[in-house]
C-alpha positions in Angstrom: 77.5 45.5 43.3 80.7 45.4 42.0 84.2 44.4 43.5 85.3 47.9 42.3 82.5 49.8 43.9 83.4 47.8 47.1 86.8 48.4 47.4 86.0 52.3 46.7 83.5 52.1 49.8 85.6 50.2 52.1 88.1 53.0 51.3 85.3 55.3 51.7 84.7 54.4 55.2 88.5 53.9 56.3 88.6 57.6 55.8 85.6 58.4 57.5 86.7 56.4 60.3 90.3 58.3 60.1 88.2 61.5 60.1 86.3 60.5 63.2 89.1 59.4 65.1 91.6 62.2 64.3 88.3 64.9 65.0 87.8 63.1 68.3 91.8 63.7 69.2 91.6 67.0 68.7 88.3 67.4 70.6 89.0 65.4 73.6 92.8 65.3 73.9 94.7 68.6 75.6 98.1 69.7 74.0 99.8 68.9 77.3 98.8 65.3 77.6 100.9 62.4 76.2 99.4 59.0 76.1 101.5 55.6 76.2 100.6 53.1 73.5 102.5 50.2 73.6 106.2 50.0 73.9 106.4 52.9 71.0 106.9 55.4 74.2 104.1 58.0 74.9 102.4 60.4 72.2 100.8 63.7 72.1 97.7 64.4 69.9 99.8 66.2 67.1 101.9 62.8 66.8 98.4 60.4 67.5 97.2 62.3 64.7 100.3 61.8 62.1 100.2 57.8 63.2 96.4 57.7 62.5 96.9 59.6 58.9 99.3 57.2 57.8 97.6 54.0 58.7 100.6 52.4 60.3 100.6 50.0 63.1 100.4 52.5 65.9 97.7 54.3 64.2 95.7 50.9 64.0 95.7 50.4 67.4 95.1 53.9 68.5 91.9 53.5 65.9 90.5 50.2 67.2 90.9 51.6 70.5 88.5 54.8 69.9 86.0 52.3 67.9 85.9 50.0 70.7 84.9 52.9 73.2 81.9 54.4 70.9 80.9 50.8 70.6 81.0 50.4 74.7 78.9 53.4 74.4 76.9 52.6 71.9 75.9 49.3 73.6 75.2 50.2 76.8 78.4 48.5 78.5 80.4 51.5 79.2 77.6 52.6 81.0 76.8 49.4 83.0 80.9 49.3 84.0 80.9 53.1 85.0 77.8 51.8 87.2 79.1 48.5 88.8 82.3 50.9 90.0 80.7 53.7 91.2 77.4 52.8 92.3 73.9 54.2 91.2 
């Protein structure tokens, strides 16, 4: 595979990840809810989506937090943590 093909593939993956995160935000976040991210103040769902689309530093933090959560679910770490807190 050439460097140009690798670059296109990486861009497609980044675009798909952004779309995944945006879909998760739209599906899971109430329009009335605001979340604090770093020292940027609180953001509502639409503001979070805009940052993800832009790919700025806040958007990258949002994406990474969603990816960490998905990885924890997939690996079973989330269930283990929940079980240790709430018992079986």
